[in-house]
TORKOL-4160 file (C-alpha; in steps of 0.2 Angstrom, whole numbers, padded with zeros to 4 digits, m for minus):
404
<pt num="1" X="0151" Y="0212" Z="m0086"/>
<pt num="2" X="0146" Y="0193" Z="m0083"/>
<pt num="3" X="0150" Y="0180" Z="m0097"/>
<pt num="4" X="0132" Y="0176" Z="m0098"/>
<pt num="5" X="0126" Y="0193" Z="m0099"/>
<pt num="6" X="0136" Y="0196" Z="m0117"/>
<pt num="7" X="0124" Y="0197" Z="m0131"/>
<pt num="8" X="0130" Y="0182" Z="m0140"/>
<pt num="9" X="0131" Y="0171" Z="m0127"/>
<pt num="10" X="0113" Y="0177" Z="m0123"/>
<pt num="11" X="0107" Y="0173" Z="m0140"/>
<pt num="12" X="0115" Y="0153" Z="m0137"/>
<pt num="13" X="0105" Y="0151" Z="m0121"/>
<pt num="14" X="0089" Y="0154" Z="m0130"/>
<pt num="15" X="0093" Y="0143" Z="m0145"/>
<pt num="16" X="0097" Y="0130" Z="m0131"/>
<pt num="17" X="0080" Y="0133" Z="m0122"/>
<pt num="18" X="0070" Y="0132" Z="m0138"/>
<pt num="19" X="0079" Y="0116" Z="m0145"/>
<pt num="20" X="0076" Y="0109" Z="m0127"/>
<pt num="21" X="0057" Y="0114" Z="m0130"/>
<pt num="22" X="0055" Y="0105" Z="m0147"/>
<pt num="23" X="0062" Y="0091" Z="m0140"/>
<pt num="24" X="0048" Y="0089" Z="m0126"/>
<pt num="25" X="0036" Y="0092" Z="m0139"/>
<pt num="26" X="0044" Y="0077" Z="m0149"/>
<pt num="27" X="0045" Y="0066" Z="m0130"/>
<pt num="28" X="0027" Y="0068" Z="m0129"/>
<pt num="29" X="0021" Y="0061" Z="m0146"/>
<pt num="30" X="0019" Y="0043" Z="m0141"/>
<pt num="31" X="0007" Y="0049" Z="m0128"/>
<pt num="32" X="m0004" Y="0059" Z="m0136"/>
<pt num="33" X="m0019" Y="0047" Z="m0133"/>
<pt num="34" X="m0017" Y="0053" Z="m0114"/>
<pt num="35" X="m0030" Y="0066" Z="m0108"/>
<pt num="36" X="m0022" Y="0084" Z="m0107"/>
<pt num="37" X="m0004" Y="0080" Z="m0118"/>
<pt num="38" X="m0010" Y="0091" Z="m0133"/>
<pt num="39" X="m0014" Y="0104" Z="m0119"/>
<pt num="40" X="0003" Y="0102" Z="m0111"/>
<pt num="41" X="0009" Y="0101" Z="m0129"/>
<pt num="42" X="0002" Y="0118" Z="m0133"/>
<pt num="43" X="0011" Y="0127" Z="m0118"/>
<pt num="44" X="0026" Y="0121" Z="m0124"/>
<pt num="45" X="0024" Y="0129" Z="m0139"/>
<pt num="46" X="0018" Y="0143" Z="m0132"/>
<pt num="47" X="0035" Y="0146" Z="m0123"/>
<pt num="48" X="0045" Y="0142" Z="m0139"/>
<pt num="49" X="0035" Y="0155" Z="m0149"/>
<pt num="50" X="0039" Y="0167" Z="m0133"/>
<pt num="51" X="0060" Y="0163" Z="m0136"/>
<pt num="52" X="0059" Y="0164" Z="m0154"/>
<pt num="53" X="0052" Y="0182" Z="m0153"/>
<pt num="54" X="0067" Y="0187" Z="m0139"/>
<pt num="55" X="0079" Y="0177" Z="m0152"/>
<pt num="56" X="0071" Y="0188" Z="m0167"/>
<pt num="57" X="0072" Y="0204" Z="m0157"/>
<pt num="58" X="0091" Y="0201" Z="m0153"/>
<pt num="59" X="0090" Y="0215" Z="m0139"/>
<pt num="60" X="0084" Y="0207" Z="m0123"/>
<pt num="61" X="0092" Y="0204" Z="m0104"/>
<pt num="62" X="0095" Y="0189" Z="m0095"/>
<pt num="63" X="0080" Y="0194" Z="m0084"/>
<pt num="64" X="0067" Y="0191" Z="m0099"/>
<pt num="65" X="0073" Y="0173" Z="m0100"/>
<pt num="66" X="0066" Y="0170" Z="m0081"/>
<pt num="67" X="0052" Y="0173" Z="m0088"/>
<pt num="68" X="0050" Y="0156" Z="m0098"/>
<pt num="69" X="0041" Y="0142" Z="m0090"/>
<pt num="70" X="0050" Y="0128" Z="m0099"/>
<pt num="71" X="0060" Y="0121" Z="m0084"/>
<pt num="72" X="0044" Y="0118" Z="m0076"/>
<pt num="73" X="0036" Y="0111" Z="m0091"/>
<pt num="74" X="0051" Y="0099" Z="m0094"/>
<pt num="75" X="0047" Y="0092" Z="m0077"/>
<pt num="76" X="0029" Y="0089" Z="m0081"/>
<pt num="77" X="0035" Y="0079" Z="m0097"/>
<pt num="78" X="0046" Y="0069" Z="m0086"/>
<pt num="79" X="0032" Y="0063" Z="m0076"/>
<pt num="80" X="0018" Y="0062" Z="m0088"/>
<pt num="81" X="0031" Y="0050" Z="m0098"/>
<pt num="82" X="0029" Y="0037" Z="m0083"/>
<pt num="83" X="0017" Y="0022" Z="m0083"/>
<pt num="84" X="m0001" Y="0022" Z="m0078"/>
<pt num="85" X="m0002" Y="0041" Z="m0082"/>
<pt num="86" X="m0021" Y="0044" Z="m0084"/>
<pt num="87" X="m0022" Y="0062" Z="m0087"/>
<pt num="88" X="m0010" Y="0079" Z="m0086"/>
<pt num="89" X="m0016" Y="0096" Z="m0083"/>
<pt num="90" X="m0034" Y="0090" Z="m0078"/>
<pt num="91" X="m0047" Y="0104" Z="m0073"/>
<pt num="92" X="m0057" Y="0099" Z="m0057"/>
<pt num="93" X="m0071" Y="0110" Z="m0052"/>
<pt num="94" X="m0072" Y="0116" Z="m0033"/>
<pt num="95" X="m0087" Y="0125" Z="m0035"/>
<pt num="96" X="m0095" Y="0138" Z="m0048"/>
<pt num="97" X="m0081" Y="0150" Z="m0047"/>
<pt num="98" X="m0066" Y="0141" Z="m0042"/>
<pt num="99" X="m0056" Y="0126" Z="m0050"/>
<pt num="100" X="m0039" Y="0118" Z="m0048"/>
<pt num="101" X="m0028" Y="0110" Z="m0062"/>
<pt num="102" X="m0020" Y="0094" Z="m0056"/>
<pt num="103" X="m0004" Y="0090" Z="m0065"/>
<pt num="104" X="m0003" Y="0073" Z="m0066"/>
<pt num="105" X="m0018" Y="0060" Z="m0063"/>
<pt num="106" X="m0012" Y="0043" Z="m0062"/>
<pt num="107" X="m0015" Y="0025" Z="m0053"/>
<pt num="108" X="m0032" Y="0024" Z="m0061"/>
<pt num="109" X="m0035" Y="0041" Z="m0053"/>
<pt num="110" X="m0030" Y="0036" Z="m0036"/>
<pt num="111" X="m0015" Y="0049" Z="m0035"/>
<pt num="112" X="m0014" Y="0067" Z="m0041"/>
<pt num="113" X="0003" Y="0073" Z="m0041"/>
<pt num="114" X="0010" Y="0092" Z="m0042"/>
<pt num="115" X="0026" Y="0094" Z="m0051"/>
<pt num="116" X="0036" Y="0108" Z="m0043"/>
<pt num="117" X="0054" Y="0113" Z="m0052"/>
<pt num="118" X="0055" Y="0131" Z="m0041"/>
<pt num="119" X="0071" Y="0134" Z="m0030"/>
<pt num="120" X="0070" Y="0126" Z="m0014"/>
<pt num="121" X="0076" Y="0142" Z="m0003"/>
<pt num="122" X="0061" Y="0151" Z="m0013"/>
<pt num="123" X="0048" Y="0139" Z="m0007"/>
<pt num="124" X="0054" Y="0141" Z="0011"/>
<pt num="125" X="0054" Y="0158" Z="0009"/>
<pt num="126" X="0037" Y="0159" Z="0002"/>
<pt num="127" X="0031" Y="0147" Z="0017"/>
<pt num="128" X="0038" Y="0157" Z="0030"/>
<pt num="129" X="0028" Y="0174" Z="0024"/>
<pt num="130" X="0044" Y="0181" Z="0016"/>
<pt num="131" X="0036" Y="0187" Z="0000"/>
<pt num="132" X="0023" Y="0200" Z="m0007"/>
<pt num="133" X="0007" Y="0203" Z="0000"/>
<pt num="134" X="m0006" Y="0189" Z="m0006"/>
<pt num="135" X="0006" Y="0179" Z="m0013"/>
<pt num="136" X="0001" Y="0159" Z="m0011"/>
<pt num="137" X="0014" Y="0147" Z="m0003"/>
<pt num="138" X="0017" Y="0129" Z="m0008"/>
<pt num="139" X="0007" Y="0126" Z="0009"/>
<pt num="140" X="m0008" Y="0136" Z="0004"/>
<pt num="141" X="m0008" Y="0126" Z="m0013"/>
<pt num="142" X="m0007" Y="0111" Z="m0003"/>
<pt num="143" X="m0024" Y="0115" Z="0006"/>
<pt num="144" X="m0032" Y="0116" Z="m0009"/>
<pt num="145" X="m0027" Y="0100" Z="m0016"/>
<pt num="146" X="m0032" Y="0092" Z="m0001"/>
<pt num="147" X="m0050" Y="0100" Z="m0002"/>
<pt num="148" X="m0052" Y="0097" Z="m0021"/>
<pt num="149" X="m0046" Y="0079" Z="m0017"/>
<pt num="150" X="m0061" Y="0075" Z="m0004"/>
<pt num="151" X="m0073" Y="0083" Z="m0017"/>
<pt num="152" X="m0067" Y="0068" Z="m0030"/>
<pt num="153" X="m0066" Y="0052" Z="m0021"/>
<pt num="154" X="m0061" Y="0039" Z="m0031"/>
<pt num="155" X="m0068" Y="0022" Z="m0024"/>
<pt num="156" X="m0075" Y="0032" Z="m0011"/>
<pt num="157" X="m0057" Y="0037" Z="m0005"/>
<pt num="158" X="m0050" Y="0053" Z="m0009"/>
<pt num="159" X="m0036" Y="0052" Z="m0021"/>
<pt num="160" X="m0017" Y="0053" Z="m0014"/>
<pt num="161" X="m0009" Y="0070" Z="m0017"/>
<pt num="162" X="0008" Y="0068" Z="m0019"/>
<pt num="163" X="0021" Y="0085" Z="m0022"/>
<pt num="164" X="0034" Y="0080" Z="m0031"/>
<pt num="165" X="0050" Y="0093" Z="m0029"/>
<pt num="166" X="0060" Y="0091" Z="m0045"/>
<pt num="167" X="0075" Y="0102" Z="m0038"/>
<pt num="168" X="0073" Y="0096" Z="m0020"/>
<pt num="169" X="0064" Y="0103" Z="m0004"/>
<pt num="170" X="0070" Y="0110" Z="0013"/>
<pt num="171" X="0067" Y="0097" Z="0026"/>
<pt num="172" X="0056" Y="0109" Z="0038"/>
<pt num="173" X="0044" Y="0112" Z="0023"/>
<pt num="174" X="0042" Y="0093" Z="0020"/>
<pt num="175" X="0039" Y="0090" Z="0038"/>
<pt num="176" X="0025" Y="0103" Z="0036"/>
<pt num="177" X="0018" Y="0096" Z="0020"/>
<pt num="178" X="0019" Y="0078" Z="0027"/>
<pt num="179" X="0009" Y="0083" Z="0044"/>
<pt num="180" X="m0007" Y="0088" Z="0034"/>
<pt num="181" X="m0009" Y="0073" Z="0023"/>
<pt num="182" X="0004" Y="0077" Z="0008"/>
<pt num="183" X="0016" Y="0064" Z="0002"/>
<pt num="184" X="0032" Y="0072" Z="m0002"/>
<pt num="185" X="0044" Y="0065" Z="m0016"/>
<pt num="186" X="0060" Y="0073" Z="m0020"/>
<pt num="187" X="0077" Y="0075" Z="m0011"/>
<pt num="188" X="0076" Y="0081" Z="0006"/>
<pt num="189" X="0088" Y="0094" Z="0010"/>
<pt num="190" X="0096" Y="0104" Z="0025"/>
<pt num="191" X="0086" Y="0118" Z="0030"/>
<pt num="192" X="0094" Y="0135" Z="0024"/>
<pt num="193" X="0092" Y="0151" Z="0037"/>
<pt num="194" X="0078" Y="0161" Z="0029"/>
<pt num="195" X="0085" Y="0180" Z="0023"/>
<pt num="196" X="0073" Y="0193" Z="0018"/>
<pt num="197" X="0067" Y="0192" Z="m0001"/>
<pt num="198" X="0076" Y="0208" Z="m0004"/>
<pt num="199" X="0063" Y="0216" Z="m0014"/>
<pt num="200" X="0061" Y="0198" Z="m0025"/>
<pt num="201" X="0042" Y="0194" Z="m0026"/>
<pt num="202" X="0036" Y="0175" Z="m0025"/>
<pt num="203" X="0020" Y="0180" Z="m0033"/>
<pt num="204" X="0009" Y="0166" Z="m0040"/>
<pt num="205" X="0009" Y="0172" Z="m0056"/>
<pt num="206" X="0027" Y="0168" Z="m0057"/>
<pt num="207" X="0035" Y="0158" Z="m0073"/>
<pt num="208" X="0040" Y="0143" Z="m0062"/>
<pt num="209" X="0023" Y="0142" Z="m0052"/>
<pt num="210" X="0014" Y="0127" Z="m0057"/>
<pt num="211" X="m0003" Y="0132" Z="m0048"/>
<pt num="212" X="m0008" Y="0141" Z="m0066"/>
<pt num="213" X="m0007" Y="0125" Z="m0075"/>
<pt num="214" X="m0021" Y="0128" Z="m0061"/>
<pt num="215" X="m0072" Y="0006" Z="m0154"/>
<pt num="216" X="m0078" Y="0006" Z="m0136"/>
<pt num="217" X="m0080" Y="m0013" Z="m0132"/>
<pt num="218" X="m0061" Y="m0017" Z="m0135"/>
<pt num="219" X="m0057" Y="m0003" Z="m0121"/>
<pt num="220" X="m0067" Y="m0010" Z="m0108"/>
<pt num="221" X="m0054" Y="m0021" Z="m0098"/>
<pt num="222" X="m0044" Y="m0004" Z="m0096"/>
<pt num="223" X="m0058" Y="0004" Z="m0087"/>
<pt num="224" X="m0059" Y="m0009" Z="m0074"/>
<pt num="225" X="m0038" Y="m0014" Z="m0075"/>
<pt num="226" X="m0032" Y="m0012" Z="m0058"/>
<pt num="227" X="m0047" Y="m0005" Z="m0048"/>
<pt num="228" X="m0049" Y="m0014" Z="m0032"/>
<pt num="229" X="m0067" Y="m0016" Z="m0027"/>
<pt num="230" X="m0067" Y="m0028" Z="m0016"/>
<pt num="231" X="m0071" Y="m0020" Z="m0001"/>
<pt num="232" X="m0088" Y="m0012" Z="m0008"/>
<pt num="233" X="m0101" Y="m0023" Z="m0002"/>
<pt num="234" X="m0116" Y="m0013" Z="m0011"/>
<pt num="235" X="m0118" Y="m0016" Z="m0031"/>
<pt num="236" X="m0129" Y="m0002" Z="m0039"/>
<pt num="237" X="m0138" Y="m0011" Z="m0057"/>
<pt num="238" X="m0140" Y="0000" Z="m0071"/>
<pt num="239" X="m0153" Y="m0004" Z="m0083"/>
<pt num="240" X="m0139" Y="m0011" Z="m0096"/>
<pt num="241" X="m0134" Y="m0023" Z="m0082"/>
<pt num="242" X="m0152" Y="m0030" Z="m0081"/>
<pt num="243" X="m0154" Y="m0032" Z="m0098"/>
<pt num="244" X="m0138" Y="m0042" Z="m0100"/>
<pt num="245" X="m0142" Y="m0053" Z="m0085"/>
<pt num="246" X="m0157" Y="m0060" Z="m0092"/>
<pt num="247" X="m0155" Y="m0058" Z="m0110"/>
<pt num="248" X="m0157" Y="m0075" Z="m0120"/>
<pt num="249" X="m0141" Y="m0071" Z="m0128"/>
<pt num="250" X="m0131" Y="m0073" Z="m0111"/>
<pt num="251" X="m0140" Y="m0089" Z="m0108"/>
<pt num="252" X="m0136" Y="m0101" Z="m0119"/>
<pt num="253" X="m0144" Y="m0093" Z="m0134"/>
<pt num="254" X="m0129" Y="m0085" Z="m0145"/>
<pt num="255" X="m0130" Y="m0096" Z="m0158"/>
<pt num="256" X="m0137" Y="m0084" Z="m0170"/>
<pt num="257" X="m0137" Y="m0072" Z="m0185"/>
<pt num="258" X="m0149" Y="m0058" Z="m0183"/>
<pt num="259" X="m0156" Y="m0045" Z="m0195"/>
<pt num="260" X="m0149" Y="m0033" Z="m0186"/>
<pt num="261" X="m0130" Y="m0031" Z="m0187"/>
<pt num="262" X="m0127" Y="m0025" Z="m0169"/>
<pt num="263" X="m0135" Y="m0041" Z="m0163"/>
<pt num="264" X="m0125" Y="m0054" Z="m0173"/>
<pt num="265" X="m0108" Y="m0043" Z="m0167"/>
<pt num="266" X="m0114" Y="m0046" Z="m0147"/>
<pt num="267" X="m0117" Y="m0064" Z="m0151"/>
<pt num="268" X="m0100" Y="m0067" Z="m0157"/>
<pt num="269" X="m0092" Y="m0057" Z="m0142"/>
<pt num="270" X="m0104" Y="m0067" Z="m0131"/>
<pt num="271" X="m0095" Y="m0084" Z="m0139"/>
<pt num="272" X="m0078" Y="m0077" Z="m0136"/>
<pt num="273" X="m0083" Y="m0068" Z="m0119"/>
<pt num="274" X="m0098" Y="m0074" Z="m0110"/>
<pt num="275" X="m0105" Y="m0060" Z="m0098"/>
<pt num="276" X="m0116" Y="m0069" Z="m0087"/>
<pt num="277" X="m0101" Y="m0078" Z="m0078"/>
<pt num="278" X="m0093" Y="m0063" Z="m0075"/>
<pt num="279" X="m0108" Y="m0055" Z="m0068"/>
<pt num="280" X="m0114" Y="m0070" Z="m0056"/>
<pt num="281" X="m0096" Y="m0069" Z="m0049"/>
<pt num="282" X="m0097" Y="m0050" Z="m0045"/>
<pt num="283" X="m0113" Y="m0052" Z="m0037"/>
<pt num="284" X="m0108" Y="m0066" Z="m0025"/>
<pt num="285" X="m0109" Y="m0060" Z="m0007"/>
<pt num="286" X="m0115" Y="m0044" Z="m0013"/>
<pt num="287" X="m0130" Y="m0033" Z="m0009"/>
<pt num="288" X="m0139" Y="m0029" Z="m0026"/>
<pt num="289" X="m0148" Y="m0013" Z="m0027"/>
<pt num="290" X="m0156" Y="m0001" Z="m0039"/>
<pt num="291" X="m0166" Y="0016" Z="m0041"/>
<pt num="292" X="m0182" Y="0018" Z="m0046"/>
<pt num="293" X="m0179" Y="0025" Z="m0063"/>
<pt num="294" X="m0168" Y="0011" Z="m0067"/>
<pt num="295" X="m0180" Y="m0002" Z="m0062"/>
<pt num="296" X="m0195" Y="0006" Z="m0072"/>
<pt num="297" X="m0186" Y="0008" Z="m0086"/>
<pt num="298" X="m0178" Y="m0009" Z="m0087"/>
<pt num="299" X="m0196" Y="m0016" Z="m0084"/>
<pt num="300" X="m0201" Y="m0004" Z="m0099"/>
<pt num="301" X="m0189" Y="m0011" Z="m0111"/>
<pt num="302" X="m0192" Y="m0029" Z="m0104"/>
<pt num="303" X="m0211" Y="m0028" Z="m0110"/>
<pt num="304" X="m0208" Y="m0021" Z="m0126"/>
<pt num="305" X="m0193" Y="m0034" Z="m0132"/>
<pt num="306" X="m0193" Y="m0045" Z="m0118"/>
<pt num="307" X="m0198" Y="m0064" Z="m0122"/>
<pt num="308" X="m0205" Y="m0076" Z="m0110"/>
<pt num="309" X="m0188" Y="m0082" Z="m0105"/>
<pt num="310" X="m0182" Y="m0067" Z="m0101"/>
<pt num="311" X="m0198" Y="m0060" Z="m0090"/>
<pt num="312" X="m0195" Y="m0076" Z="m0081"/>
<pt num="313" X="m0177" Y="m0073" Z="m0077"/>
<pt num="314" X="m0183" Y="m0053" Z="m0073"/>
<pt num="315" X="m0195" Y="m0061" Z="m0059"/>
<pt num="316" X="m0181" Y="m0072" Z="m0051"/>
<pt num="317" X="m0169" Y="m0055" Z="m0053"/>
<pt num="318" X="m0180" Y="m0045" Z="m0043"/>
<pt num="319" X="m0181" Y="m0056" Z="m0029"/>
<pt num="320" X="m0160" Y="m0052" Z="m0027"/>
<pt num="321" X="m0163" Y="m0033" Z="m0030"/>
<pt num="322" X="m0169" Y="m0020" Z="m0018"/>
<pt num="323" X="m0176" Y="m0004" Z="m0025"/>
<pt num="324" X="m0175" Y="0012" Z="m0018"/>
<pt num="325" X="m0181" Y="0030" Z="m0021"/>
<pt num="326" X="m0169" Y="0040" Z="m0035"/>
<pt num="327" X="m0168" Y="0054" Z="m0021"/>
<pt num="328" X="m0162" Y="0039" Z="m0007"/>
<pt num="329" X="m0146" Y="0045" Z="0001"/>
<pt num="330" X="m0149" Y="0064" Z="0003"/>
<pt num="331" X="m0142" Y="0075" Z="m0011"/>
<pt num="332" X="m0128" Y="0075" Z="m0024"/>
<pt num="333" X="m0112" Y="0083" Z="m0021"/>
<pt num="334" X="m0106" Y="0099" Z="m0031"/>
<pt num="335" X="m0097" Y="0090" Z="m0045"/>
<pt num="336" X="m0111" Y="0077" Z="m0048"/>
<pt num="337" X="m0124" Y="0089" Z="m0045"/>
<pt num="338" X="m0118" Y="0100" Z="m0060"/>
<pt num="339" X="m0113" Y="0087" Z="m0072"/>
<pt num="340" X="m0119" Y="0094" Z="m0088"/>
<pt num="341" X="m0132" Y="0083" Z="m0098"/>
<pt num="342" X="m0124" Y="0082" Z="m0117"/>
<pt num="343" X="m0118" Y="0069" Z="m0128"/>
<pt num="344" X="m0115" Y="0053" Z="m0118"/>
<pt num="345" X="m0121" Y="0060" Z="m0103"/>
<pt num="346" X="m0141" Y="0056" Z="m0101"/>
<pt num="347" X="m0152" Y="0060" Z="m0088"/>
<pt num="348" X="m0156" Y="0042" Z="m0085"/>
<pt num="349" X="m0139" Y="0039" Z="m0082"/>
<pt num="350" X="m0134" Y="0054" Z="m0072"/>
<pt num="351" X="m0148" Y="0047" Z="m0060"/>
<pt num="352" X="m0143" Y="0030" Z="m0059"/>
<pt num="353" X="m0124" Y="0033" Z="m0055"/>
<pt num="354" X="m0127" Y="0048" Z="m0043"/>
<pt num="355" X="m0138" Y="0036" Z="m0034"/>
<pt num="356" X="m0124" Y="0023" Z="m0033"/>
<pt num="357" X="m0112" Y="0037" Z="m0028"/>
<pt num="358" X="m0123" Y="0044" Z="m0015"/>
<pt num="359" X="m0126" Y="0026" Z="m0006"/>
<pt num="360" X="m0106" Y="0022" Z="m0010"/>
<pt num="361" X="m0111" Y="0007" Z="m0019"/>
<pt num="362" X="m0102" Y="0001" Z="m0036"/>
<pt num="363" X="m0112" Y="0003" Z="m0051"/>
<pt num="364" X="m0111" Y="m0010" Z="m0062"/>
<pt num="365" X="m0115" Y="m0005" Z="m0081"/>
<pt num="366" X="m0112" Y="m0007" Z="m0100"/>
<pt num="367" X="m0113" Y="0011" Z="m0100"/>
<pt num="368" X="m0094" Y="0015" Z="m0106"/>
<pt num="369" X="m0099" Y="0030" Z="m0114"/>
<pt num="370" X="m0106" Y="0040" Z="m0098"/>
<pt num="371" X="m0090" Y="0035" Z="m0088"/>
<pt num="372" X="m0080" Y="0042" Z="m0099"/>
<pt num="373" X="m0090" Y="0056" Z="m0104"/>
<pt num="374" X="m0090" Y="0061" Z="m0086"/>
<pt num="375" X="m0072" Y="0060" Z="m0084"/>
<pt num="376" X="m0070" Y="0071" Z="m0098"/>
<pt num="377" X="m0079" Y="0084" Z="m0087"/>
<pt num="378" X="m0068" Y="0078" Z="m0071"/>
<pt num="379" X="m0082" Y="0067" Z="m0063"/>
<pt num="380" X="m0077" Y="0051" Z="m0058"/>
<pt num="381" X="m0088" Y="0036" Z="m0053"/>
<pt num="382" X="m0084" Y="0020" Z="m0044"/>
<pt num="383" X="m0090" Y="0010" Z="m0059"/>
<pt num="384" X="m0087" Y="m0010" Z="m0065"/>
<pt num="385" X="m0090" Y="m0008" Z="m0084"/>
<pt num="386" X="m0094" Y="m0024" Z="m0095"/>
<pt num="387" X="m0100" Y="m0028" Z="m0112"/>
<pt num="388" X="m0116" Y="m0024" Z="m0118"/>
<pt num="389" X="m0130" Y="m0037" Z="m0121"/>
<pt num="390" X="m0146" Y="m0033" Z="m0128"/>
<pt num="391" X="m0163" Y="m0043" Z="m0126"/>
<pt num="392" X="m0164" Y="m0056" Z="m0140"/>
<pt num="393" X="m0177" Y="m0068" Z="m0138"/>
<pt num="394" X="m0191" Y="m0059" Z="m0147"/>
<pt num="395" X="m0180" Y="m0058" Z="m0163"/>
<pt num="396" X="m0175" Y="m0076" Z="m0163"/>
<pt num="397" X="m0188" Y="m0083" Z="m0173"/>
<pt num="398" X="m0184" Y="m0070" Z="m0189"/>
<pt num="399" X="m0165" Y="m0074" Z="m0186"/>
<pt num="400" X="m0155" Y="m0091" Z="m0193"/>
<pt num="401" X="m0148" Y="m0102" Z="m0180"/>
<pt num="402" X="m0129" Y="m0107" Z="m0183"/>
<pt num="403" X="m0121" Y="m0124" Z="m0177"/>
<pt num="404" X="m0108" Y="m0121" Z="m0165"/>
């Protein structure tokens, strides 16, 4: 009997694994704000509960320990703790029936990483067809990732797909992955002679297979941070952007205390962080467009709330903008067509942002709530988000002017 099979030794192994899992949860505490981290913690807690049941039973075999998924989850935690991670265990829908869970989304959405902790020889054997019928290889999973990435472009480019092999990968398999467009990370190992699996099933349900893992204004800078939109020459203007551009507040009239607290707050922000210079710089050398819904709704708001100078600025703005029908550019792709209207996702915003996506424009907007809510549904947009500014000229007569 091998030493590891001794009952007392097995109990010690279980205790060590439980401590390891509990430490993983502690390591994730500082980044609980990252999307999906709490989901990852729940997965770890489930593994700990499984191990505690084994420990309590005191009558188990070493094969049962192999069912624990803590090894892979530990690798997930290691990757999640790196800088610039946007989300973990992020779900993306391929169609109405199929979805894919991306282990790590980083680099402002530009990189998707799959974390693999399996034995390198097992991976090579599975990819060579040495497995039970229906088992999916790492090459099959690569195909899923690449197809899904094309459905969810970031700045109109599919995210870079990285497969990170925490235990290494054999050279032949690494070369096959690179050939289809996967970025391979991890130690490159010599090729082994692939033996028969001896009845071992490398089933996609195995515990080490990761495929089943299958105040707002102050946060605005982080939405735009690190995103390079210099190559996008067309700007799709949202209603909120057009309001900010023509508002009296952004055109030198921010020295007021209004009866409406939100307007006074915006004046304070405008004094500290003027929006118009940001928009002017962004507009330079770009084609400005909007859809009919955006322009018509903006005109309705202007007619109700706008003052004479704001209306005069709108005449000049319209000369700069080309207005297109809402359905210009064809049909929406699957993710954006199925974006659910709820909470911060309103019909008007969906129309405006989808229009921008279809024509491959950068949508300029103060609607941070929509961008974040869409992201929660797994839908990304190429967007530049600025602080909101209301039309204020019509309310200046009832406001108190302050000396700057």
